[in-house]
N, C-alpha and C positions, 0 to 999 in steps of 0.2 A: 626508736623504732626498731623491734629485732632483724636480726639479718635473715634474709629471703632464704627460703630452703627450697634448692632445684634440683630437678633431675633426682629423685630421692624415692625409693621405695620402701613404704612404711606397712611392715606385715605383723600383723598380731600385736600391735601396739596402741597404747591409749594415747589417742592426740588430742590435746586443749587446742583450740582456737580461739584464741583470746589476745589480747595488746595489738592487734593489728597484724600478725604475723600473715607471712606472704608465700605460699606455695605454688612453685612454678613447675610446669612438666613431670609432676609428683606420681607415685601409683600408692593407694590407699586401698590394702589388701586385709581383710578381715580384722579391721580395726574397730576400735571405739573411739568415735569423734563426738568431743564434748565440746557442746557451745556453752560458754560462759554468759555472754552479753557483756563482757567488759568493752571490747571493741571490733568492729567487725574485720574477719580474716579478708585475704586477698588468695583467690584460687583460680591458676588460670592456667589451661590446656590439661588438667589431671585427672586421672583416670580413678573414679571410687566403686570400688566393689560392692556390687548388692549385699554380700555378706557381712559390710560394714554396718554397725550398729552406731544410731545417735543417741545421745543422752544431753540433758540439759542441767545447768547448775546455776546458782546466784541468779543475777537478775534476769538472766534468759527464761528460768523459770517462772519469776512474777510475770513477766511478760506473755509467756505461754497461758498463764492460768487467768490473766485479765483479758486475753483475747478469747479462751474458752467462755468464761463469763458474758463477753458481750456477746457473742453467739448465741449462748442460751437466751439471752435476752432480745438480742436485735433481730436472729434468725437470718431471713434471707436480706436484709439490709446490709449483713457484712460481705455477703458475695464478691462484691468487688475487691475487697482486700484480700480474699481470698484466690480471686483470681490474679490479682497481682504476683501474689506468694507463686502459684500455679507458672507464672510467666506468662499467663494469657490474656492478662489484665492490659489496659492503656491508662496512661494519666497516673500522675502521683499525687492525685488528693489524702492518700493516706498517710504521705511522707511528709513528716516536717523537720 
């Protein structure tokens, strides 16, 4: 497990979120945040500037492509999953 990053301002950087990296009380300003899907990061009490960009690589791309295909095929049947992603859903029927 990587050493936690704490109370750091990351400005204009490319920040790769993988291997369970933990960010505590950090600021992300004008960053590129890269999601790889290797292991979920831990982000606690951080500020993420709306100017930050999010991109996906590796396994994360495959998951997004699969969810996109399922949404095209299932339409509104996938809404509970999207609600859960948005934080407004209840239950964990999609999490295994």
